C-alpha positions in Angstrom: -5.0 12.0 -62.3 -8.0 11.0 -64.3 -11.4 10.6 -62.1 -13.4 7.4 -62.5 -16.0 9.8 -64.5 -13.3 11.0 -66.9 -12.5 7.5 -67.6 -16.4 7.0 -68.2 -16.8 9.4 -70.8 -13.2 8.0 -72.4 -14.7 4.5 -72.7 -18.5 5.9 -73.8 -16.6 8.1 -76.4 -15.0 4.7 -77.5 -18.4 3.0 -77.6 -19.8 5.9 -79.4 -17.1 5.7 -82.4 -17.8 2.1 -82.4 -21.6 2.2 -82.6 -21.0 5.1 -85.4 -18.2 3.2 -87.5 -19.5 -0.8 -87.1 -23.4 0.1 -86.0 -22.9 -2.4 -83.0 -25.7 -2.5 -80.1 -24.7 -0.5 -77.5 -25.2 -3.2 -75.1 -22.7 -5.4 -77.1 -20.6 -2.6 -76.7 -20.9 -2.0 -73.1 -20.0 -5.8 -72.9 -17.0 -5.8 -75.0 -15.4 -2.5 -73.1 -16.1 -4.4 -70.0 -12.8 -5.9 -70.8 -10.7 -3.3 -71.7 -7.6 -2.7 -69.5 -8.6 0.4 -67.3 -12.5 -0.4 -67.4 -12.1 -1.2 -64.0 -11.1 2.1 -63.0 -14.3 3.6 -64.1 -17.6 5.0 -62.9 -19.3 2.0 -65.0 -22.8 3.3 -64.0 -22.2 6.7 -65.6 -20.4 5.2 -68.6 -23.7 3.4 -68.9 -25.7 6.1 -68.8 -23.5 8.2 -71.2 -23.5 5.3 -73.9 -26.9 4.2 -73.7 -28.0 8.0 -73.4 -26.3 9.3 -76.0 -27.2 6.2 -78.4 -30.8 6.4 -77.9 -31.1 10.1 -77.9 -28.8 11.0 -80.8 -31.4 11.6 -83.1 -33.2 14.6 -80.8 -29.3 15.6 -79.8 -28.2 15.9 -83.9 -31.1 18.1 -84.2 -30.2 20.3 -81.1 -26.6 20.4 -82.4 -27.3 21.0 -86.2 -28.1 24.7 -86.0 -24.6 25.4 -84.7 -22.6 23.4 -86.9 -21.2 24.9 -90.4 -21.5 21.6 -92.5 -24.2 18.5 -91.7 -23.4 16.7 -88.6 -22.5 13.2 -90.6 -20.0 14.7 -92.6 -18.3 15.6 -88.8 -15.4 12.8 -87.9 -16.3 9.9 -86.2 -14.6 11.7 -83.2 -16.3 15.1 -83.2 -19.6 13.4 -83.8 -19.2 11.1 -80.7 -17.5 14.3 -78.6 -20.9 16.4 -79.7 -23.5 13.4 -78.8 -21.9 12.7 -75.3 -21.5 16.2 -74.0 -24.7 17.1 -75.9 -26.3 14.4 -74.0 -24.6 15.6 -70.6 -25.7 19.1 -71.4 -29.3 18.2 -72.0 -30.0 15.1 -69.6 -27.2 15.8 -66.8 -28.1 19.0 -65.1 -26.4 18.1 -61.9 -23.1 18.2 -64.0 -22.2 21.8 -64.8 -22.4 23.2 -68.2 -18.6 24.3 -67.8 -17.4 21.3 -66.6 -19.2 19.4 -69.9 -18.0 21.7 -72.1 -14.3 21.3 -70.5 -14.3 17.4 -70.4 -15.8 17.7 -74.0 -12.4 19.8 -75.1 -10.2 17.4 -73.3 -11.4 14.6 -75.3 -11.6 16.2 -78.5 -7.8 17.4 -77.9 -6.7 13.4 -76.8 -8.6 11.7 -79.8 -9.8 13.8 -81.9 -8.0 16.1 -84.9 -5.4 19.1 -84.6 -7.7 21.6 -84.1 -10.9 19.8 -83.9 -11.5 20.9 -80.0 -11.6 24.1 -81.0 -14.8 23.6 -83.2 -16.3 21.4 -80.4 -15.4 23.9 -77.8 -17.4 26.6 -80.1 -20.3 24.6 -80.9 -20.9 23.2 -77.6 -20.7 27.0 -76.2 -23.6 27.8 -78.5 -25.4 25.0 -77.6 -25.1 25.1 -74.0 -26.5 28.8 -74.2 -29.7 27.3 -75.8 -30.1 24.2 -73.2 -28.3 25.9 -70.3 -29.4 29.7 -70.3 -30.4 30.0 -66.8 -27.6 28.0 -65.5 -25.0 30.2 -67.9 -27.0 33.5 -66.7 -26.6 32.8 -62.8 -22.7 32.0 -63.3 -21.9 34.9 -65.8 -23.0 37.4 -62.6 -20.9 35.8 -59.7 
């Protein structure tokens, strides 16, 4: 069963896709998605945090992610870019969410919405990003 946060991430990914492809303003996207089927089941506050946060911090997130890519960020599929921005935002700005949960959720989104093996790429990139952004959390978790 999907949690409200899982659904919030799915809707935020849809919003990030629209933002990238159509250039639609995040507040307009949020209003449009608010009318979508299933929106009433999501954690709305978390959805807004993710959508507004990831779009607002996109340049900083792209710079943080870029060293771990094998190509330019712009050359990734919109779904992979969206998943990486979403998870990158959570890793950088939502420390109460464990890094393993962030990566797992991102991999699941990439499996469901991305290309055949895109989830493997997302997993590898986020593992390296988490090592940089959540070093202390990773070290303490690895010692347990």
